[in-house]
N, C-alpha and C positions, 0 to 999 in steps of 0.2 A: 575616554575618554578612552587600551586601551585593549593581552585581552582587551580592546576598547570598551570593556569597561562598562558598557551600558547594560543594565540589568536585564531588561526584557529581551534584548537581542541575544544576550548570552544564554538566556533560557531557551529561546525559540529558533535562532538562526540555524540554517543548514549549512554545511561546509560545501565548498566546491565552486563551480562557475555557473553563473546565471546570466541570462541575456535580458536586458531591460531597455526600455525606450528612454531617450534623453534628448537634451538640446545640443546644438552645436552649430558650426558654420561650415564652410567649404573645406572638406578634409583634404583636397588636393593642393592646398596652398602651403608651400614651404616645408621645412623640416628643421630639426635641431640635432643633427648628427646621425639620425637613424635613416633607414631606408624609407623613402616616401611611399605612403600607402596608395594603391591604385584600385580601380574598379569598386567592387562591393566593400572591400576593406577600407576604402576612403570614407565611407559613411559609417564606419564602426570606430568607436572610441573605447579603449580598454581602460577601465578603472581598477587599479590594484588596491586592495584594502585589507584590513584585519577582518576577522570573521563577523564582527558586529555591525558592519555597514548594512543599512536597510533604507529603502525609500518606497513610497506608495507607487503602485503601477499607474494610478490615475495621474499623478503629478508628472511622472516621467513621460507618460504617453502624450500629455499635452505639449511637451517640448518636442517630441518626435514629430507631432503633427505640424508644428511651426517650422521645423528645420530639416527633418529627414534623418537625423543622426540616431543611431542605435548604440547603446552603451553595453558592453560586455563587462560584467563584474567578476573579477578574479580575486577570490578570498584566500588569504595566504597565512592563516594562523592568527595567533595573538599579535599585538602591536610590535613587540620586540622581535618576534620571529619574522614578521612581514618586513620590517625595516632591514633586518639582517639579510634577507633574501635579495632585496633591492641593492644593497651594498655589494653583494657577491656578483650581481649581474650589471653593475654600473657600466653605462655606455651602450649596453644592449639589453634594455629593460624588458620586463614581462608585459608592460603596457604603456599607456600614454600619460596617465595621471596616477599619483599615489595619494590615497586618503587614509589618515589615521595616525600619522606621526604626531606625538604630543610633546609638550614642553619638557618632559623628563627624558626624552630620547632625541630631541630636535638637534642638539649639537652634534650627535653622532652622525645623523643623516647629512647635515650641512657640511661637516668636516670631510665627509667622504664624497662630496660632489655629485650626489645622485639627482639633484634638481637643477633646472635652468630657470633664470629669472623670468617672471611674468607678473605685471601689475594688473590685477583683476578689475574688470569693470564693476563699479558699485562699491569699491573698497572704502570710499569715503563714508559709508554707512557703518563701518566697523570701527570700534574704539581704537585709538592709536595705541593704548596700553596693551592691546592684544596682538598688535603687529610686531612680533618679536624680531623679525628679520627685515632690516631696512633695505635689503637688496631684492625683496619680494620673491625670493626663491620658494617661499611657502605663503599660503593664504589662510588666515584663521577661518574655521568653519563652525566650531561649536565649543562650548565650555561645559564643564561638569565639576562637581565637588566630591572628592573622595573623603568619606567621613565614617565614623563608627555609627552603625545602626543598632537599635535595641528592640527587644521583644517586649512590647507593652504589657502583655498578659503576665509574663514572668515577674516583672517588677511590681505590678499591681498585686499579684498573689502574695509576693514576699513583703509587701508594704515597704518597699525599698525604692528610694528615688533613683532614677536612672542617671548614670554619669553624664556630664556635659562637657568636660574639658579633658585634655591630656593628663593633667594632674590627677583628676578623679580616677582614671583607669588604674593607677598604681596604688590606690587605697585598699586596705584589707577588706572592705565591704564588697569589693568586686573581684576577689581572689577566685581564680579558676573559671572566670566567666567569659573571657575574651578570646576570640580566634582571629588571627591575622594571616595574611598571605606572604609568602617568601618574596622579598623584593628583587631577588635575582631572576625570578621566573614570572612574576605577576606585576602588571601595571598598577593596580590599586595597592598592592603591597609596597611597591616602590614609592608611590605617592604618599602613603602613610608614613614611610620612613623619612621622606623629605619633609613632611609636615612636622615630625618630631625634631629634625635637624634645624628647621626654621624657628621652632618654638624655643628650643633649649640651647641653640648655638653649637659651634664647633667643640666647645669644651664641656658641654652638658648633655648632649643627646645620648652618648654612650652610657652614662650613668643612669639616665632615664630608662633605657632598655634593660639595664641590669635590674632595675626595680620591677619592670613589667615581667621579666623572667621569674624573679622571686615571687611575683604575685600570680604565677601560674598561667601566663599567656601561652596559647597553643598556636603553632605555625603549620600551615599546609601549603601546598604548591600553587594552588589556583583559587580564583574567585569562585568558580563553580563548586569546588570542594568545600570551601569555607561557608558559602551562603546556602547551598542546597543540601549539604550533608551534616555540617557541624552546627549551624545556626538553628536555634529553636523556633525562630519566628518566620521562617520563609514559607512561601505559598499560603499566606494567611494563617499559618499555624496548623494547617490541615495535613500537610504531607511532610512536614519537617522531621528529619531523622535525628537531628543533633540535640545536644543538651547545653549548648553555649548560647546565652541570650545576648551576647555582644559580638558584633562582627564588623570587619572593615568592608564597606561597600560604597554606596553613593547616596548623595542627598536626594536623588531621584528614585530611590528604591521604594519608598512608601507609595507613590502613585502607581508604580508597577504592580505592587501587591493588591491594590484596589482594582486596577483594570482587569487583572487576570483571575481574580477570585470569583467563584460562582456559588452563591450569589454575591454580588458586589456589596461590601460592607459600607456603612455610612461613614466610618472613620478608618483610616489606615491602621493595620495591626502592628505596624512597626514605626519607630520614631528615629530621629537623627540627633546625635550629640553634636551640636553646631560648633562647639569649641574644639573639635578634633579634625577640622576639615582642611584639605589641601586642594587648591584650584588647579584643575587640569584643563588645558586648551589643546584642541586637536586642529591639525592643519592639513591642507591638500597642496600638492605641488606638481608642476609639469616635469615629467621625468626627462633627464638628459638622455637624448638618443631616441625620443619618442618617434614612432612611425607616423603618427597623425598629430603633430603639434598644434595645428589650428583647431582641430576638433578638441584637443586637450584643453586649450585655452578657453574655448566656449564652455566646456564642461566645468572648469573652475569658476567661470562667471555664474554658471547655473547653481553651483553649490552655495553661493551667497546671494542668490536671488530670493526675493520675498516668498515666492511660491515654495521653494525647497526649504527655506528657513522655517516657514510656518508649519510645514509638513513634518519636519525632523523631530520635534519633541516626542510625539507619540509613535515614531518609528524607531528611534534610537535612544530615547529617554535621556537626552542631553539638552542643554540650553542653546538657543540660537545666539549668534554674535551680532546680528545686524540690528540697528536702532529701530527699524520699522517692523520687526517681526512681532507676532502675537502669540503669547503662550496660551495653550488650551486650558479650559476650566479645571481639568483633572490635575494639572500642575499647580495652578493657583490655589486650589482647594486643599489638596493633600500633600503638596510639596512644601519644602521649607526654603526660605531665603537665607543664604549664608552671607552675612554682611562683611565679615572680616576673615576670609579664608587665608590660610598661610600660603605663601608663595616663595619660590627660590629663583633667583636670576639664572637664565640659561647658561651663562658663562661659569657661574659657580657650580651648577649641576655638572657641566662638562669637566670641570677641574676636580670634582670630589666624588662623583657618582660611583665609580668603580671602587674607590677607597672606602666609601661609606658602606657599600654592599659587602665588601670583604670583611670589614670590621664588624658589621652586624652579624655576619655568618659565624665569626669566631665567638661573638658574645652570646648569641641566642641559640645556635644549633649545636654547639660543642659543650 
């Protein structure tokens, strides 16, 4: 969601600029304050994203065949870094569309005016609860749940039931077992912090983190460090370097472990503590000053098309947002359904995010 946050792509994605085929309309029509694209550039749409964006070549090529548009993907670091780059280049953006701003960072992007309104075609297939901006400056594309994951083998060997709730994580039985990410630097780390704020309220979340600190919680700067180096259950337990059997990751992590294990196990080696989840929604928006706004609009339409939404789960390991999308068997068999994830209203995140992070830093890191 947003680092985006998706486990497989965080493991596999390469940095930099790639060129992919995609859909679109006539790139010579109109503009939103930028210089209108001409010639070959008029058939190129630049998608700026965090490093975890991915889409199958086959799906994108199908849209190129229909429309002639080519999408250049510019990856700009993790979600927070990518959003900050667009704020710094407001009015003269790096591309036409930005993908990957999530509900934890949405207010920052909207308040800085980096997007221009566009109501995507097919938006009626997206639940109203996910459409957080009534001005349609951004369009929901995917959701994911940030949750504590656990190493099944560790808990089976210890004959210890894995934790299921935030309260469980502070119990003595789980002392020195949990690794989390720094919310100032990491999207899943921020999501987990927001989950605790939603659970315990303004007056209780800080006391909860004091309990976690007393119970030996470990903090690292990124998901990659937490999951791939500190967690004992990553890579099917074969390449794990860490000794912590609890980690803040995603509800979609178990299917990833199955997909990339060799040979593939019948059961995922990791589980999800479903009472520790925070719902993350990612959005795309037409950048203010885009050189190819019509192509950008067509690209946003494409991101919520059934073809892209069906393709997305096994490309970015997130959940589609449209009502007609189909989840692959890997998700339904090895994933978990989080019925009651924690959420925080965007305006409350905007009002308290920096204060919560500063307070968390004083409590946990000092």
